[in-house]
C-alpha positions, 0 to 999 in steps of 0.5 A: 693498574691505573697507568692506562692513558698516561704511558700506554706503551708501558701499560700495554706491556704490563697488561700483556705480562698479566695475561701471560701469567694468568693464562700460562702454566708456570712451572719455573721452580723459583717463581710464584704468584703473590696475592693482592695484599702483597701487590698492594703493599708493594705499590704503596707510599712507602716507596717514597721514603728513605730510611737508611739505617735500622729502627730507632737508628736512622739517618733521616727524619720521618721514619717513625712508622717505618721503624714500626713496620720493619720491626714487625717484619723482623719479629715475624721472621724471627718467630717463623724461623726460630732464630735470634736475629733477622735482617729484612733489608737485603734486596735479594737472596744474592744480596743476603749471601753477599752480606754473609761473605762481607761479614766474616770473610776476607778476599781470597778466603776459601769458600766451599759450596755446591757445584753450580752444575750439580744444583748449586747457585751462582753465589755459592762460588761460581766463577762469574759471580762475586763469590767466585771472583773475590774468593777462593771457591771450591765445590762439592758435587753430588754422588755419581752413584745416586745424584744425591749429596754424599756427606762423607765426600763433602767432609773429605773435600772440607778437610783437604781445602779447609774453607772458612765458610761452607754453604749448604743449599741449592737451586736445583736439588730435589732431596732433603738437606741434612743441615746437622751433618753440614754443621758437624763438617763445619765444626771439624774444619773450623768453618762458618756454616751458611744455609741458603734456603731460598728455594725451600724456605716455605717448606722449612717454615711449614715444618716440612723440611728440616730447619737449619736453625740451631745448626747454621751460623747464618741462614739466608733466603729469598722471600718469594719462591715457596715463601710466596712473598715479594721479590727480596732477601732475608738473612738470619743468625744468632745474636752474637753475629747480629752486629756483623750482619747488620753492618755488612748489609748497611752500610756494607753493601746497601744504602736505603732499604726498600721500605715498600718491599719490607712491608710486603715481606711482613705481610707475607711472613704473617701469611706464612704463619697460617694453617692454610699456608702449611696445607699449601706447602703440603700440596706443593710437595704432593704435586711435585712427587706426583709429577715426577712419578708421572714423568718417569712413567712417560719415559723421562729420567728423573734426576736422583730418582724423584723429589722430596720438595717442590722441584725436580730435574728431568734428564731429556737425553732418553727423549733426544731433545735438549733442555734449550729446545724443550724450553722454547717448545714448551714456552710456545705451548704456554708451559713455562720451565727453564733449561737446566744442567743435570749432574755430570752434564756433557752439554753447555749451560746454554744448551743443557740436557735437562729442564727444571720443573717446580710446582709452587705457582700452579699449586697457588692457583689451586691445582692438584694431582689430577691437573699435574697428570694433564700437565705431564701429558701435555709436556710429553706430547709437545716434546715428542714433536718440538718443531710442530708449531701447529701442535704447540698452538693447539696446546697453548689453547688447551693451557689457556682453557685449563687456566681459566678453571683456576683464575687468579689475577683475573679475579681482581683485574680485567683481563 
């Protein structure tokens, strides 16, 4: 952070963001804090180098060291997730998903993914996305009985629609996903299976959620979220599909890879191999379970009755407040969540009946069950009076003091 004095406008905004992250409670399930090693790697000279192609097969000279770095990242991904092939070049999880589509589908082919209103992702077939525009996208819901996946219902939809690709994975689903059952369904209808583990990758790596390896033809993920690495993507598959995937990533949908980000991915993947990382993942789940139970005790309805992973959805209908109003009031109080549709929601995506809460970031800071109880009580207090600015100001000060007890970036930056 040596921009001060050269571009003061940008530096000041960066400083303010640093202050926001340090003194807010980040409960957005897709966000996390990377450590100084990952930050330093992303800010290194590797950002200067073009390296189109793959190790030992580049289109530019001067890539010898970059070949080694990318090879290290590939090998660590293969080892961590138990796969035969890994491509570490996707710029994002969406890019990784697009690469799978590009590798094995033609425009107009049928794709079956989780309904975005029930916990799926844009790239699983939502109409505004390439996945919904270029392909015939159909979706499966959660059960109206228990808001969980009904594999018999999914099988019935697959038999009727005959998709060429089935997507297993979610961005707002709090229960275990049975990848083996998804593979049975895919085999029955002759479809490829893609497991999008962007949210649960850290849990999978730690052995705390069943792995799709050995079941899915393709596994995609982001490298941030629970994996706690830089913002980026990763796509994995068996050796027989490696050429299709590599060609889809480059030159199919991307040009030069971001070598500074790939190096940071390598650093994060090594961290994910440690016992400390496994313990961190265990605490993520413990914190989420504790929060979900406490929120239920406070009168909130928890979608699907609880959580088995790092997140849960809160139905705010019993509290007579919308997801959007809750997000605004909580942000003003220093608590970051995101509004979220709940299954069978009657409100629009811009309003919503719910919020999504996740524990990766607060757990990174060292917070545990005791702190989760305090956070739940602050959320409840704010949402009882979402228009009371004075109360929100007071809560923001409480949050700031709480965060001071769990310093993160203030250990390395002067804030």
